[in-house]
C-alpha positions in Angstrom: -80.0 -20.1 18.0 -80.9 -21.8 21.3 -79.5 -20.5 24.7 -77.6 -23.8 25.2 -75.9 -23.4 21.8 -74.8 -19.9 22.7 -73.4 -21.1 26.1 -71.5 -23.9 24.3 -69.9 -21.4 21.9 -69.0 -19.0 24.7 -67.3 -21.9 26.5 -65.4 -22.8 23.4 -64.2 -19.2 23.1 -63.1 -19.1 26.7 -61.5 -22.5 26.4 -59.3 -21.1 23.6 -58.2 -18.5 26.2 -57.2 -21.2 28.6 -60.3 -21.1 30.7 -61.6 -24.7 30.8 -64.2 -26.6 32.8 -66.4 -23.6 33.3 -69.7 -23.8 35.0 -72.8 -21.7 34.2 -72.0 -19.2 36.9 -68.6 -18.7 35.3 -70.1 -17.9 32.0 -72.5 -15.4 33.7 -69.5 -13.7 35.3 -67.7 -13.4 32.0 -70.8 -11.7 30.5 -71.3 -9.5 33.5 -74.6 -11.0 34.5 -75.7 -12.1 37.9 -75.7 -16.0 38.1 -79.4 -16.1 39.2 -80.4 -13.8 36.4 -78.4 -15.9 33.9 -80.0 -19.1 35.1 -83.4 -17.5 34.7 -82.5 -16.5 31.2 -81.3 -20.0 30.5 -84.5 -21.5 31.7 -86.6 -19.1 29.5 -84.2 -19.6 26.6 -83.7 -15.8 26.5 -80.4 -15.0 24.9 -78.6 -12.0 26.5 -77.7 -10.4 23.1 -76.4 -7.1 24.5 -73.9 -8.9 26.9 -72.8 -11.3 24.2 -72.2 -8.5 21.7 -70.0 -6.7 24.3 -68.2 -10.0 24.9 -67.5 -10.5 21.2 -66.5 -6.9 20.6 -63.8 -7.1 23.3 -62.3 -10.1 21.5 -62.8 -8.8 18.0 -65.0 -11.8 17.1 -67.4 -11.6 14.2 -71.1 -11.5 15.1 -72.0 -13.4 12.0 -69.4 -16.1 12.9 -70.8 -16.5 16.4 -74.5 -16.5 15.6 -74.6 -17.9 12.1 -71.4 -19.7 11.5 -70.3 -17.6 8.5 -66.7 -16.6 8.0 -65.6 -13.2 9.2 -64.1 -12.7 5.8 -67.6 -13.0 4.3 -68.9 -10.1 6.4 -66.1 -7.6 7.1 -68.6 -5.0 8.3 -70.8 -7.4 10.4 -70.4 -5.3 13.5 -72.4 -2.6 11.8 -75.1 -4.8 10.3 -77.0 -5.7 13.5 -78.9 -3.7 16.1 -80.4 -4.6 19.4 -84.1 -3.7 19.6 -86.7 -3.9 22.4 -89.5 -6.4 21.8 -92.3 -5.5 24.2 -94.0 -8.6 25.6 -97.3 -6.8 26.0 -99.8 -7.8 23.3 -101.2 -4.9 21.5 -104.7 -5.6 20.3 -105.9 -5.2 16.7 -109.4 -5.8 18.0 -110.8 -5.4 21.5 -108.0 -3.8 23.5 -104.8 -5.2 25.0 -103.0 -4.8 28.2 -101.9 -1.2 28.6 -98.6 -1.8 30.2 -95.6 -1.7 27.8 -92.8 -1.8 30.3 -91.9 -5.5 30.0 -89.5 -6.3 27.1 -86.7 -8.4 25.9 -83.7 -7.5 23.7 -83.5 -9.2 20.3 -80.9 -9.0 17.5 -82.1 -7.7 14.1 -80.4 -7.1 10.8 -79.8 -3.4 10.0 -81.1 -4.0 6.5 -84.6 -4.6 7.9 -84.5 -1.2 9.6 -83.2 0.4 6.4 -86.1 -1.2 4.5 -88.6 0.5 6.9 -86.6 3.7 6.7 -86.2 4.0 10.5 -83.2 4.3 12.7 -84.7 4.3 16.2 -87.6 1.9 16.6 -89.1 -0.8 18.8 -91.2 -3.9 18.3 -94.4 -5.1 19.7 -96.5 -8.3 19.2 -100.1 -7.8 18.1 -103.1 -10.0 18.2 -106.4 -9.8 16.3 -107.8 -9.4 12.8 -109.2 -5.9 12.8 -106.3 -4.5 10.8 -106.2 -7.1 8.1 -105.0 -7.3 5.4 -102.3 -4.7 6.3 -101.4 -6.2 9.7 -102.1 -9.9 10.4 -102.8 -11.7 13.6 -99.7 -12.6 15.6 -97.4 -10.3 13.6 -94.8 -8.1 15.1 -95.1 -4.4 14.4 -92.2 -2.0 14.0 -92.9 1.2 16.0 -91.2 4.5 15.6 -91.8 6.8 18.5 -90.1 9.8 16.9 -91.9 9.7 13.5 -94.2 12.6 12.9 -97.9 11.7 13.3 -100.1 12.4 10.4 -103.9 12.0 10.0 -104.8 8.4 9.1 -101.4 7.1 10.3 -101.5 3.6 11.8 -100.4 4.0 15.4 -100.0 2.3 18.7 -102.5 4.0 21.0 -102.8 3.5 24.8 -106.3 4.0 26.2 -108.2 3.3 29.3 -109.5 0.2 27.5 -106.1 -1.1 26.6 -103.4 -0.9 24.0 -104.6 -0.7 20.3 -103.0 -0.7 16.9 -105.4 1.2 14.7 -105.6 3.8 12.0 -106.0 7.1 13.8 -108.4 9.7 12.4 -108.1 13.2 13.9 -111.2 14.9 15.2 -111.6 18.4 16.8 -112.3 16.9 20.2 -110.4 13.6 20.0 -109.6 10.7 17.7 -111.4 7.9 15.9 -109.5 4.5 16.0 -110.4 3.0 12.7 -110.2 -0.7 11.8 -109.3 -1.7 8.2 -111.4 -4.8 8.6 -115.0 -3.8 8.0 -116.2 -6.4 10.5 -114.9 -4.2 13.3 -116.5 -0.9 14.5 -114.7 2.4 14.9 -113.9 3.6 18.4 -113.9 7.2 19.5 -111.8 8.7 22.3 -111.9 12.3 23.4 -108.8 14.3 24.1 -107.2 13.3 27.4 -108.4 9.7 27.2 -105.7 8.4 24.8 -102.0 8.5 24.3 -100.2 8.0 21.0 -97.2 5.7 21.7 -95.7 5.7 18.2 -96.3 5.3 14.5 -96.3 1.8 13.0 -93.8 1.8 10.1 -93.8 -1.9 9.3 -94.9 -5.4 10.1 -92.9 -8.6 10.6 -94.3 -12.1 10.9 -93.6 -13.4 14.4 -91.8 -16.5 13.4 -89.2 -14.5 11.6 -88.3 -12.6 14.7 -88.5 -15.5 17.2 -85.6 -15.5 19.6 -86.1 -19.2 20.1 -85.2 -20.0 16.5 
């Protein structure tokens, strides 16, 4: 769904409540978003999922009906089928190191069935670039990260280092870790204790186009 389509549907809902000829700032007010912030989101085609879900919940409107046009009767439990996850905009590197700042993110809507498939309840997403973890993780995929999952030797993890953010198989050593690439074309990297931070365990991979918020 595009942002313009979401705004049109919001206007239609509000029109049914007798609120007509609304401007963008009026929609922002109904969602509880500052007009300047809303205009910025509109320009970036970034849909404010959390605010829209609150808007729909107050009116007992089906999420499926709003986003996908399906009948509420088809999905009686739709309110429980979706979850808002953070998609970090930082690009984790599968090869030579990425930016080591993972604070910038956007909210996206994802089907609960996907989380059930990966057997995780509390997770986040991050885009990755490179070919060092092929064939398990492909270039430009989105990895599902579980920060609470117990780390085990040889787990594939998101690791923050002085050289950047990596997604690698982590091999424990007495004095540190080896970040191992599954692609034999890439060399292993060693970091001593204190020079790395395990962010979370990778529990799955999604192709980027499946998760695009611009679709």
